[in-house]
C-alpha positions in Angstrom: -0.4 -55.0 -26.2 0.4 -51.6 -24.7 0.7 -48.3 -26.7 4.5 -48.4 -26.4 4.7 -52.1 -27.4 2.4 -51.4 -30.4 4.5 -48.3 -31.4 7.8 -50.2 -31.2 6.4 -53.2 -33.1 5.6 -50.9 -36.0 9.2 -49.8 -36.5 10.6 -51.2 -39.8 13.9 -53.1 -39.5 15.3 -50.8 -42.2 14.8 -47.8 -39.8 16.9 -49.6 -37.2 19.6 -50.4 -39.7 19.6 -46.8 -40.9 20.1 -45.4 -37.5 22.9 -47.9 -36.7 24.7 -47.1 -40.0 24.6 -43.4 -39.3 26.1 -43.7 -35.8 29.8 -44.5 -36.1 33.0 -43.3 -34.3 34.6 -41.3 -37.1 32.3 -38.3 -36.6 30.7 -36.4 -33.8 27.1 -37.0 -32.9 24.9 -34.0 -31.9 21.5 -34.5 -30.3 18.7 -32.0 -30.1 15.2 -32.1 -28.6 13.1 -29.7 -26.5 11.4 -30.5 -23.2 10.9 -34.2 -22.5 12.1 -35.1 -26.0 15.3 -33.3 -25.1 15.6 -35.4 -21.9 15.3 -38.6 -24.0 18.1 -37.2 -26.2 20.2 -36.7 -23.1 19.7 -40.3 -22.0 20.9 -41.4 -25.4 23.8 -39.0 -25.6 25.0 -40.2 -22.2 24.9 -43.8 -23.3 26.8 -43.0 -26.5 29.4 -41.2 -24.4 29.7 -44.2 -22.1 30.5 -46.2 -25.3 33.3 -43.8 -26.3 31.5 -41.7 -29.0 32.1 -38.0 -29.4 28.7 -36.8 -28.5 27.2 -33.3 -27.7 23.8 -32.2 -26.6 22.8 -29.1 -28.5 22.3 -26.1 -26.3 24.8 -27.1 -23.6 27.5 -24.5 -22.9 30.4 -26.9 -24.0 28.9 -27.9 -27.3 31.2 -27.0 -30.2 30.2 -26.1 -33.7 28.8 -28.8 -35.9 30.9 -29.6 -38.9 30.3 -31.1 -42.4 29.9 -34.8 -42.0 28.9 -34.7 -38.4 25.5 -36.2 -37.4 22.6 -34.4 -35.9 19.8 -36.5 -34.3 16.6 -34.5 -33.8 13.8 -35.6 -31.6 10.4 -34.0 -31.6 6.9 -35.5 -31.2 5.3 -32.6 -33.1 8.0 -32.5 -35.7 7.5 -28.7 -35.7 9.4 -27.5 -32.6 11.1 -24.4 -33.8 14.4 -24.8 -31.9 14.7 -28.3 -33.3 13.7 -27.5 -36.9 16.0 -24.4 -36.9 18.9 -26.6 -35.8 18.1 -29.2 -38.5 18.1 -26.4 -41.1 21.4 -25.0 -39.9 23.0 -28.5 -39.7 21.9 -29.3 -43.3 23.2 -26.0 -44.6 26.6 -26.8 -43.1 26.7 -30.2 -44.7 26.0 -32.3 -41.6 23.8 -35.4 -41.8 20.5 -35.4 -40.0 18.2 -38.2 -38.8 15.0 -37.5 -36.9 12.5 -39.2 -34.7 9.0 -37.8 -34.7 5.3 -38.8 -34.1 3.9 -36.5 -36.7 3.8 -37.5 -40.4 2.7 -34.0 -41.3 5.4 -32.2 -39.4 8.4 -30.4 -40.8 10.9 -33.0 -39.4 9.2 -35.9 -41.2 8.7 -34.1 -44.5 11.9 -32.1 -44.8 14.5 -34.6 -43.4 15.7 -37.3 -45.7 15.9 -39.9 -42.8 13.0 -39.6 -40.3 11.7 -42.4 -38.1 7.9 -42.1 -37.5 7.0 -43.4 -34.1 3.2 -43.1 -34.6 2.2 -43.4 -30.9 -1.0 -41.5 -31.7 -2.2 -44.2 -34.0 -1.1 -46.9 -31.5 -3.0 -45.0 -28.8 -6.2 -45.1 -31.0 -5.7 -48.8 -31.7 -5.1 -49.6 -28.0 -7.8 -47.5 -26.3 -10.7 -49.8 -27.1 -8.9 -52.7 -25.4 -7.5 -50.7 -22.5 -10.1 -48.1 -21.6 -8.5 -47.2 -18.3 -4.9 -46.9 -19.5 -4.6 -43.4 -20.8 -1.0 -42.1 -21.2 -1.0 -38.3 -21.1 0.7 -35.6 -23.2 3.2 -37.4 -25.5 4.4 -39.9 -22.9 3.9 -42.8 -25.3 6.2 -41.0 -27.9 8.8 -40.3 -25.3 8.9 -43.8 -23.9 8.9 -45.3 -27.3 11.8 -43.1 -28.4 13.7 -43.9 -25.2 13.2 -47.7 -25.6 14.1 -47.5 -29.4 17.3 -45.6 -28.6 18.2 -48.0 -25.7 17.7 -50.9 -28.1 20.2 -49.2 -30.5 22.7 -48.9 -27.6 22.4 -52.6 -26.9 22.9 -53.4 -30.6 25.9 -51.1 -30.9 27.5 -52.7 -27.7 27.2 -56.1 -29.3 28.4 -55.0 -32.7 31.5 -53.2 -31.3 32.2 -55.7 -28.5 31.7 -53.1 -25.8 30.7 -54.4 -22.3 29.4 -52.7 -19.2 32.9 -52.6 -17.6 34.2 -50.5 -20.5 31.2 -48.2 -20.2 31.5 -47.8 -16.4 35.1 -46.7 -17.0 33.7 -43.7 -18.8 30.9 -43.1 -16.3 31.0 -39.8 -14.2 33.1 -40.2 -11.1 32.9 -36.7 -9.6 
């Protein structure tokens, strides 16, 4: 079993259900992450947009103010990235809901966010290394891949739940 497979297999079903219950069409979804975690967030945001959700990537020039009741999804392997934790604090102070994905059970995101998914790729890496001595994944890649695959799985589930097919999604795809 690879590091990513091991990480994904450790996600409790309740965590999947929580994410699915928080993402619904009657509120805007904001996504924040820095670096490669931010790129994972952009992947997810694009898919949500293809499905018809009102979605914004925090930090982009056309991102409006977050409002009470909106949802912020925060992604940070360390759980301590200042731009991410500052945005979480601001969103909570406004009355927005926050869910987080992190790899660090000692990080601020995990400990100060009421709904945080722990993708413990570091533990999975330790468990996998003895069996795959030559398969080292550098610098957080296992977290980023695990996050991306988890979020893509959510997209598939949302598509099935809402009866959205690829034709409908392609109609919202960029055409310029």
